[in-house]
Residue, then its C-alpha position, 0 to 999 in steps of 0.5 A: m148085802i144083808i142088813g140086820l136090825l135089832f130093836g125094841p123088845g125083840i131081835f129081827q132076822a136079817i133081811p136080804a136087800r138089793a145089792d147094787v145101787r146107783i153111783k149118784d146115790i153113793a158119790d158126789v161130784e166134788g164142788v157140787r154142794e149145798n151152802q148153808l145160809i143164816g139170818y136174823g129177823l122179826v116175826v110180827g102179827l102173833n096173837g099175844t104169843g111173842d117175846k116179852l120186850n122187857n125180857n128180850v133186849f135184842t127184840r126191843e132194839s130190833l123193833i126200834g131199829m126197824l121202825e126208825r128205818l120206816g121213819v117212826n121214831t120211838r127212842d124216847q118212848v122205849t118204856a111204852l113199848s109193850t107189844k106181845n105180837i112180835a118175836a125175834v127169830m133165826v132163819t136158816a136155809q140150804l142154798p142148792a148147787f147151780v141155783r140161779s138168781g130169782s129161784r125160790i128156796d125153803i127156809s126154817i124159822s126158830a124163835l130166839g126169845d121167849a115167844t111161845n107160838l109162831t103160828g100165823g105170824t109174818l116174817l119180815v124181810t130177812p137177809l140170809l148170809a153165807a159163811d163169807g158174809e155175803v147176802y145170797a137170799v132174802g126171806q119173807g112170808t107167813l109162817s105155818t108151824g103145823a103144831i097145836a097149842a091150847r092153854g086154859a086157866a088150869a091146863s094146857v096142851t101142846r102138839g108139835v113145836p110151835t116155836s119152830a116153823r118151815m116156809v116152803n119157797g119162803a126165800t128168793v135167791e139174790k146171788e148165785v154161787p160160782e160153780k167150781a166143779g172139776r179141776g182142770n180137765g178132770l172131775w172128781l167123784s167123792l164117795r160118801n162112805p170111803d172104801l177102796t173096793t167100792a171106789q175101784r168098782i165104780a172106776t171099773v163100771i165107768n170104764k166099761t161104759a164110757g171108755k177109759i176115763a176113770k181111776a180110783v185115786n184113794p178110798r174116797t176119790v175117783r178121778l174122771d178125765m174130761t179131756n175133749r168130753d162134755p162134763i154134763e153129758t158124761l155125768a148124765l151117762i155114768e150117774n145111773l150106772r149101778v155098782e155093789p158097794d162094799n161095807a166094812a164089818i161094823v156093829v153100831i150100838d145105841e145104848a140109849s134106845g137099845t138099837i143094834v145094827m150089824g153089817s153083812n160082813v160081820r163074822i164071829s170066831t168060835v165062841a160059846i154064849a150063855q145068858g142068864n140072870l139071877t133075879i130075887r124078888v122080895t114082896e112085903t104083904p103085912e096082915v092085920s091080926q085082931p084079938g077075939p071079942f072080950s079077950g082084952g088083947t090088942t090089934v097088931t100088924v103081922p109081917r108077911t114076906s114072900i121071896e121068889i128066886d128066878d135063876q132062869h134055868d131054862r136058858k141054854l148055852g149057845i155055841l157059834r162055830t168059826g166063820a159064823t155069819l150075822q144070820d147065825l148070830v141072830a138065830s142063836l141069840n133068838a134061841l137064847g131069848v136075848g133082848p137088845r139090852d142083854l145083847i149089848s153086853i154080850l157083844q161087848s164081851i165077845k169083842a173083848a174076847g177077840a171073837l168078834q171080827a168087826d169094829l164095835e161102835v158104841r154111841 
């Protein structure tokens, strides 16, 4: 497989890459997946960088509710609450498959109000819920943002994002997700990039190693017959088998950054490419003209205009023959001195002419 990268001011040549990859890197076992968790909590102990309670009603009400649960009544003293050391946050986490109760998982914390810095704060007990509304984990601990924020009377410096933090092993799993891998006597492998050729290659290499148990059902799915077989033992046997994935011919263009990525299967029909621009540069450099001594004249400004025309006459016409590969295209465009910005227009024109035998995806 060849991966072509075009980025920044120049065009990089195609780079050979290893062709075969492990099955575990291109396919997942159906039913074995992560689950997203989310929760709302409070961070305390901030150094005056928390939410302004007058501006954030949810922070104020959360603080009052928390204190009430701890036996402190502040309902009749709402106007007196003016602390700046507390912030409302959203907490998110990924619950891995097969995780057990009591295990620890990482969590991410993001400010919800107008807090300016969460560094050094402590997240109070925060239940983390899944899409079914059940609590699967509880987070608590001290935050570390990894950001730097310094503020003075006339200037401030910020590095990183001080209103977002990550806590390693910051939550404890309280509930396990039921395992749903497989259907009946079968397991199903789901390809991350659906392709019929790749699915068939996976089935073939599995059948050679583990017996006739695999069948490509569609471009995304390979079925494994687990009759009289141990699923874990079988998966451990096949997940490290290597196959060569097949890739669709596609060119991906990111106009915002000028990045262009082309796959190894991209082919070009016979086409001629010429690249050049007419650039006219007009420069005004007025000069001051002073009269001679005792001449009675006046000082005037004399305009001076310089006009430069660059038709890029050194640009050449490049011709790509039928069946040209990615490497041929890159070499030809390098010879023309084409940058990524101009290449975007060229590729779109080649596609419009029907000479680009690939999908063109512009983002």
